[in-house]
DOBARO-907901 format. One line per 3 residues: their letters; for each residue z, x, y of N, C-alpha, C. Coordinates in nm, 4 decimals. Atoms other than C-alpha are relative to their C-alpha. Example, Ala and Ser with C-alpha at 12.3 -4.5 7.8 and 13.67 -1.06 7.14 Angstrom:
2
as = 0.0000:0.0890:-0.1190:0.7800:1.2300:-0.4500:0.0000:0.0900:0.1200  -0.0060:-0.0820:-0.1190:0.7140:1.3670:-0.1060:0.0730:-0.0770:0.1090
***
This chain:
147
mna = 0.1115:-0.0920:0.0161:-0.7559:-2.8853:-0.4102:-0.0531:-0.0141:-0.1422  0.0580:0.0127:0.1338:-0.9965:-2.9305:-0.6975:-0.0185:0.1378:-0.0633  0.0114:-0.1260:0.0746:-1.0582:-2.6657:-0.9633:-0.1091:0.0901:0.0565
gna = 0.1098:-0.0797:-0.0566:-1.3881:-2.5554:-0.8094:0.0417:0.0713:0.1267  -0.0467:-0.0621:-0.1240:-1.2287:-2.4928:-0.4712:0.1071:0.1052:-0.0268  -0.1031:-0.0974:0.0355:-0.9355:-2.3141:-0.6330:-0.0644:0.1299:-0.0483
ikt = 0.0702:-0.1190:0.0495:-1.1740:-2.0773:-0.8109:-0.0690:0.0720:0.1152  0.0666:-0.0611:-0.1162:-1.3752:-2.0203:-0.4915:0.1007:0.0691:0.0909  -0.1045:-0.0617:-0.0827:-1.0539:-1.9503:-0.3005:0.0498:0.1290:-0.0648
aia = -0.0447:-0.1204:0.0720:-0.9408:-1.7032:-0.5677:-0.1033:0.1108:0.0105  0.1065:-0.1002:-0.0129:-1.2778:-1.5265:-0.5555:-0.0032:0.0553:0.1418  -0.0021:-0.0447:-0.1401:-1.2654:-1.5151:-0.1740:0.1173:0.0947:0.0234
yll = -0.1178:-0.0861:-0.0132:-0.9155:-1.3674:-0.1945:-0.0247:0.1357:-0.0660  0.0274:-0.1247:0.0713:-1.0196:-1.1075:-0.4528:-0.0987:0.0865:0.0781  0.0981:-0.0750:-0.0790:-1.3221:-1.0069:-0.2421:0.0629:0.0555:0.1275
svi = -0.0661:-0.0482:-0.1213:-1.1020:-0.9787:0.0656:0.0895:0.1200:-0.0307  -0.0842:-0.1130:0.0404:-0.8596:-0.7496:-0.1178:-0.0866:0.1226:-0.0275  0.0903:-0.1117:0.0297:-1.1466:-0.5347:-0.2447:-0.0538:0.0601:0.1291
aay = 0.0542:-0.0492:-0.1273:-1.2995:-0.5102:0.1040:0.1063:0.0758:0.0784  -0.1072:-0.0653:-0.0754:-0.9671:-0.4272:0.2691:0.0383:0.1331:-0.0645  -0.0370:-0.1235:0.0703:-0.8846:-0.1685:0.0026:-0.1074:0.1075:0.0165
lls = 0.1079:-0.0984:-0.0160:-1.2261:0.0009:0.0156:-0.0016:0.0575:0.1411  -0.0007:-0.0470:-0.1382:-1.2142:0.0194:0.3943:0.1245:0.0825:0.0298  -0.1237:-0.0742:-0.0217:-0.8525:0.1326:0.3961:-0.0110:0.1413:-0.0568
vaf = 0.0142:-0.1318:0.0632:-0.9289:0.4167:0.1550:-0.1049:0.0836:0.0722  0.1037:-0.0743:-0.0733:-1.2468:0.5125:0.3417:0.0555:0.0533:0.1320  -0.0585:-0.0437:-0.1264:-1.0621:0.5240:0.6739:0.1067:0.1068:-0.0231
ytq = -0.1046:-0.0961:0.0358:-0.7677:0.7059:0.5147:-0.0628:0.1363:-0.0300  0.0642:-0.1244:0.0415:-0.9947:0.9658:0.3567:-0.0600:0.0735:0.1193  0.0647:-0.0652:-0.1134:-1.1919:1.0324:0.6734:0.1011:0.0488:0.1029
qvi = -0.1041:-0.0458:-0.0926:-0.8771:1.0551:0.8868:0.0610:0.1311:-0.0490  -0.0601:-0.1209:0.0549:-0.7245:1.3151:0.6543:-0.0999:0.1154:0.0059  0.1016:-0.1055:-0.0053:-1.0498:1.5120:0.6295:-0.0190:0.0482:0.1435
akm = 0.0157:-0.0393:-0.1408:-1.0885:1.5072:1.0093:0.1159:0.0881:0.0456  -0.1164:-0.0813:-0.0378:-0.7343:1.6430:1.0511:-0.0085:0.1389:-0.0636  0.0152:-0.1297:0.0671:-0.8048:1.9160:0.7966:-0.1099:0.0831:0.0661
qav = 0.1084:-0.0719:-0.0666:-1.1326:2.0072:0.9659:0.0440:0.0512:0.1363  -0.0496:-0.0423:-0.1307:-0.9488:2.0279:1.2983:0.0776:0.1314:-0.0071  -0.0718:-0.1267:0.0156:-0.7461:2.3173:1.1575:-0.0822:0.1020:-0.0783
gav = 0.0895:-0.0996:0.0568:-1.0481:2.4937:1.0100:-0.0491:-0.0221:-0.1409  0.0486:0.0264:0.1358:-1.0984:2.3438:0.6651:-0.1444:-0.0484:0.0068  0.1411:0.0397:0.0058:-1.4596:2.2921:0.5655:-0.0198:-0.0852:-0.1253
ysg = 0.0290:0.0913:0.1106:-1.5635:1.9973:0.3490:-0.1503:-0.0247:-0.0037  0.1412:0.0356:0.0153:-1.9157:1.9596:0.2142:-0.0100:-0.1517:-0.0139  0.0207:0.1432:0.0202:-2.0671:1.6147:0.1911:0.0469:-0.0440:-0.1375
qqq = -0.0418:0.0336:0.1364:-2.0072:1.6173:-0.1841:0.1512:0.0016:-0.0130  -0.1464:-0.0039:0.0047:-1.6430:1.7177:-0.1364:0.0601:-0.1230:0.0681  -0.0482:0.1206:-0.0669:-1.5976:1.4292:0.1055:-0.0142:-0.1212:-0.0910
int = 0.0207:0.1103:0.0939:-1.7452:1.1881:-0.1484:0.1008:0.0078:-0.1138  -0.0960:-0.0181:0.1095:-1.5303:1.3333:-0.4264:0.1420:-0.0355:0.0439  -0.1328:0.0318:-0.0523:-1.2206:1.3050:-0.2087:0.0174:-0.1505:0.0117
fvd = -0.0060:0.1452:-0.0096:-1.3001:0.9397:-0.1374:0.0181:-0.0625:-0.1382  -0.0091:0.0557:0.1357:-1.3516:0.8653:-0.5084:0.1380:0.0280:-0.0600  -0.1345:-0.0324:0.0503:-1.0290:1.0477:-0.5985:0.1053:-0.0891:0.0655
nlt = -0.0955:0.0873:-0.0696:-0.8411:0.8508:-0.3323:-0.0140:-0.1446:-0.0470  0.0245:0.1374:0.0436:-1.0023:0.5259:-0.4451:0.0673:-0.0273:-0.1338  -0.0613:0.0191:0.1310:-0.8810:0.5737:-0.8006:0.1485:0.0358:0.0005
glw = -0.1382:-0.0470:-0.0012:-0.5536:0.7463:-0.7106:0.0953:-0.0833:0.0823  -0.0862:0.0800:-0.0871:-0.4244:0.5016:-0.4514:0.0095:-0.1447:-0.0481  -0.0022:0.1360:0.0541:-0.4160:0.2000:-0.6836:0.1253:-0.0762:0.0400
qla = -0.1216:0.0686:-0.0449:-0.0582:0.1270:-0.5746:-0.0206:-0.0606:0.1385  0.0337:0.0541:-0.1314:-0.1920:0.0791:-0.2225:-0.0791:-0.1292:-0.0160  0.0767:0.1222:0.0259:-0.4369:-0.1769:-0.3619:0.0937:-0.1150:-0.0348
ami = -0.0961:0.1048:0.0371:-0.1477:-0.3699:-0.5144:0.0785:-0.0473:0.1216  -0.0746:0.0381:-0.1200:0.0450:-0.3617:-0.1870:-0.0872:-0.0788:0.0969  0.0931:0.0743:-0.0855:-0.2614:-0.4759:0.0072:-0.0178:-0.1413:-0.0543
aia = 0.0172:0.1323:0.0615:-0.3095:-0.7623:-0.2392:0.1198:-0.0900:0.0309  -0.1204:0.0785:-0.0282:0.0497:-0.8769:-0.1909:0.0070:-0.0347:0.1487  -0.0072:0.0220:-0.1451:0.0384:-0.8351:0.1875:-0.1004:-0.1066:0.0441
lmi = 0.1020:0.0976:-0.0398:-0.2865:-1.0307:0.2198:0.0327:-0.1396:-0.0538  -0.0335:0.1314:0.0544:-0.1666:-1.3095:-0.0090:0.1040:-0.0691:0.0879  -0.1039:0.0573:-0.0862:0.1457:-1.3635:0.2004:-0.0593:-0.0372:0.1360
afv = 0.0576:0.0235:-0.1326:-0.0505:-1.3339:0.5252:-0.0933:-0.1206:0.0010  0.0946:0.1124:0.0033:-0.3181:-1.5835:0.4190:0.0725:-0.1339:-0.0165  -0.0788:0.1233:0.0123:-0.0578:-1.8411:0.3152:0.0603:-0.0360:0.1358
vaf = -0.0564:0.0244:-0.1329:0.1153:-1.8033:0.6526:-0.1099:-0.0471:0.0953  0.1113:0.0370:-0.0891:-0.2205:-1.8207:0.8342:-0.0484:-0.1419:-0.0272  0.0426:0.1349:0.0359:-0.3105:-2.1385:0.6453:0.0818:-0.1042:0.0768
fvk = -0.0866:0.0953:-0.0695:-0.0119:-2.3153:0.7996:-0.0036:0.0192:0.1514  0.0001:-0.0269:-0.1443:-0.0189:-2.1459:1.1407:-0.1250:-0.0554:0.0671  0.1245:0.0461:-0.0619:-0.3826:-2.2349:1.2046:-0.0036:-0.1521:0.0149
rvl = -0.0075:0.1463:-0.0137:-0.2986:-2.6017:1.1582:0.0815:-0.0391:0.1236  -0.0839:0.0264:-0.1170:-0.0401:-2.5825:1.4371:-0.0658:0.0556:0.1266  0.0645:-0.0662:-0.1140:-0.2209:-2.3401:1.6694:-0.1514:-0.0093:-0.0154
kpl = 0.1416:0.0271:0.0277:-0.5655:-2.4942:1.6425:-0.0984:0.0928:0.0723  0.0960:-0.0913:-0.0642:-0.7340:-2.2697:1.9052:-0.0127:0.1341:-0.0725  0.0037:-0.1271:0.0728:-0.6485:-1.9700:1.6855:-0.0609:-0.0126:-0.1400
api = 0.0486:0.0224:0.1360:-0.7886:-2.1254:1.3670:-0.1191:0.0884:-0.0380  0.1150:-0.0823:0.0411:-1.1221:-1.9355:1.3768:0.0343:0.1454:-0.0323  -0.0356:-0.1400:0.0264:-0.9457:-1.5983:1.3761:0.1300:0.0132:-0.0780
ayp = -0.1301:-0.0026:0.0677:-0.6361:-1.6919:1.1767:0.0025:0.0985:-0.1162  -0.0023:-0.0876:0.1177:-0.7302:-1.5108:0.8558:-0.0262:0.1458:0.0349  0.0149:-0.1410:-0.0392:-0.8698:-1.1936:1.0156:0.1243:0.0550:0.0708
aag = -0.1208:-0.0456:-0.0697:-0.5671:-1.1706:1.2476:0.1150:0.0194:-0.0987  -0.1054:-0.0119:0.1012:-0.3343:-1.2306:0.9536:-0.0217:0.1238:-0.0863  0.0294:-0.1189:0.0797:-0.5101:-0.9593:0.7529:0.0367:0.1284:0.0726
gaa = -0.0349:-0.1183:-0.0784:-0.4759:-0.7049:1.0314:0.1497:0.0155:0.0148  -0.1453:-0.0041:-0.0153:-0.1123:-0.7952:1.0932:0.0676:0.0366:-0.1316  -0.0600:-0.0282:0.1312:-0.0385:-0.7795:0.7204:-0.0041:0.1491:-0.0313
ill = 0.0113:-0.1432:0.0294:-0.1668:-0.4236:0.6856:0.0918:0.0803:0.0917  -0.0870:-0.0698:-0.0945:0.0143:-0.3099:0.9993:0.1469:-0.0145:-0.0416  -0.1375:0.0224:0.0440:0.3403:-0.4675:0.8786:0.0274:0.0723:-0.1319
mly = -0.0162:-0.0697:0.1275:0.2884:-0.3268:0.5291:0.0253:0.1492:0.0240  -0.0177:-0.1428:-0.0293:0.2520:0.0267:0.6700:0.1362:0.0265:0.0639  -0.1317:-0.0141:-0.0637:0.5604:-0.0208:0.8860:0.1109:-0.0078:-0.1054
lie = -0.1036:0.0161:0.1030:0.7657:-0.1415:0.5885:0.0020:0.1173:-0.0977  0.0047:-0.1190:0.0874:0.6448:0.1457:0.3694:0.0717:0.1155:0.0686  -0.0624:-0.1084:-0.0754:0.7485:0.3909:0.6401:0.1518:-0.0183:0.0058
qql = -0.1442:0.0262:-0.0091:1.0908:0.2239:0.6759:0.0692:0.0250:-0.1338  -0.0610:-0.0172:0.1319:1.1530:0.2327:0.3006:-0.0035:0.1448:-0.0468  0.0163:-0.1364:0.0499:1.0239:0.5830:0.2323:0.0365:0.1050:0.1029
ggg = -0.0425:-0.0884:-0.1079:1.1002:0.7381:0.5701:-0.0798:0.1274:0.0100  0.0660:-0.1282:-0.0134:1.0131:1.0917:0.6519:-0.0427:0.0299:0.1419  0.0315:-0.0197:-0.1400:0.9146:1.0401:1.0129:-0.1416:0.0440:0.0293
agv = 0.1349:-0.0502:-0.0261:0.5720:1.2009:0.9764:-0.1059:-0.1018:-0.0362  0.0980:0.0989:0.0438:0.4078:0.8900:0.8412:-0.0328:0.0228:-0.1456  0.0179:-0.0149:0.1438:0.3997:0.8372:0.4690:-0.1471:-0.0106:-0.0381
igg = 0.1426:0.0170:0.0272:0.0372:0.7218:0.4714:-0.0758:0.0965:0.0916  0.0612:-0.1075:-0.0778:-0.1539:1.0306:0.5822:-0.1080:-0.0446:0.0962  0.1077:0.0456:-0.0853:-0.4482:0.8429:0.7261:0.0442:-0.0954:0.1085
ard = -0.0517:0.0933:-0.1009:-0.2210:0.6286:0.9454:0.1116:0.0637:0.0817  -0.1078:-0.0706:-0.0698:-0.0101:0.8928:1.1168:-0.0137:-0.0016:0.1506  0.0170:0.0067:-0.1445:-0.1535:0.8400:1.4631:-0.0573:-0.1367:0.0365
atg = 0.0467:0.1310:-0.0471:-0.2756:0.5511:1.6762:-0.1375:-0.0338:-0.0555  0.1347:0.0252:0.0537:-0.6346:0.5905:1.5590:0.0080:-0.0410:-0.1463  -0.0154:0.0334:0.1414:-0.5312:0.5870:1.1938:0.0598:-0.1378:-0.0203
lal = -0.0596:0.1335:0.0098:-0.3098:0.2828:1.2422:-0.1011:-0.1071:0.0380  0.1017:0.0970:-0.0423:-0.5898:0.1048:1.4282:-0.1051:-0.0195:-0.1083  0.1010:0.0111:0.1053:-0.8364:0.1819:1.1494:0.0552:-0.0756:-0.1212
qtl = -0.0598:0.0727:0.1118:-0.5964:0.0584:0.8816:0.0132:-0.1485:0.0339  -0.0082:0.1390:-0.0442:-0.5375:-0.2578:1.0845:-0.1372:-0.0653:-0.0038  0.1376:0.0493:0.0059:-0.9146:-0.2971:1.1159:-0.0403:-0.0320:-0.1441
agf = 0.0297:0.0279:0.1411:-0.9429:-0.2738:0.7357:0.0582:-0.1345:-0.0410  -0.0618:0.1294:0.0297:-0.6994:-0.5658:0.7061:-0.0695:-0.1142:0.0719  0.0711:0.1020:-0.0786:-0.8760:-0.7597:0.9821:-0.1321:-0.0361:-0.0675
lgg = 0.1289:0.0253:0.0653:-1.2115:-0.7193:0.8071:0.0188:-0.0638:-0.1378  -0.0318:0.0689:0.1255:-1.0552:-0.8145:0.4726:0.0285:-0.1472:0.0253  -0.0256:0.1394:-0.0380:-0.9283:-1.1298:0.6432:-0.1271:-0.0729:0.0383
avf = 0.1285:0.0604:-0.0370:-1.2758:-1.1920:0.7841:-0.0809:-0.0349:-0.1249  0.0680:0.0296:0.1264:-1.4195:-1.1710:0.4315:0.0580:-0.1282:-0.0587  -0.0629:0.1208:0.0538:-1.1668:-1.4303:0.3183:-0.0416:-0.1226:0.0802
afm = 0.0361:0.1139:-0.0864:-1.2409:-1.6566:0.6169:-0.1440:-0.0442:-0.0246  0.1418:0.0314:0.0209:-1.6142:-1.6355:0.5508:-0.0265:-0.0566:-0.1388  0.0296:0.0348:0.1390:-1.6025:-1.6752:0.1715:0.0767:-0.1220:-0.0530
rpr = -0.0832:0.1083:0.0539:-1.3311:-1.9380:0.1286:-0.0707:-0.1347:0.0142  0.0596:0.1336:-0.0137:-1.4285:-2.3007:0.0703:0.0559:-0.0711:0.1227  -0.0422:0.0744:-0.1200:-1.4098:-2.5310:0.3732:0.0473:-0.1371:-0.0396
***
């Protein structure tokens, strides 16, 4: 790989992490707000925006975990797509989704608690949305990476 492609790959990776993190936090925030509204809490539009911004800046450890999960997943996908050629077009998005799902599972196993450590991923909808964030982050990488 030449230097230009290495830089383009690094930029594609960084953009994929940013996309996955932004979507993960957005989905997380809306899931938690929806659960709170279901029990009678009222959030104004501005409070929802403020909550998102607070989560975006406060969940930086999640960003680091997403970055690690996606890096491992993209390396695995790079090799898997060479063997399973029919899956090559969706290798990176599938790897991104699987990485986030596995990351959430491992966090839960390490921290325990049973109720779901990540508040926005405590039910099937939340898990699906978090997986979608990883899938879309993988799609960004697949689209932006050099060919």
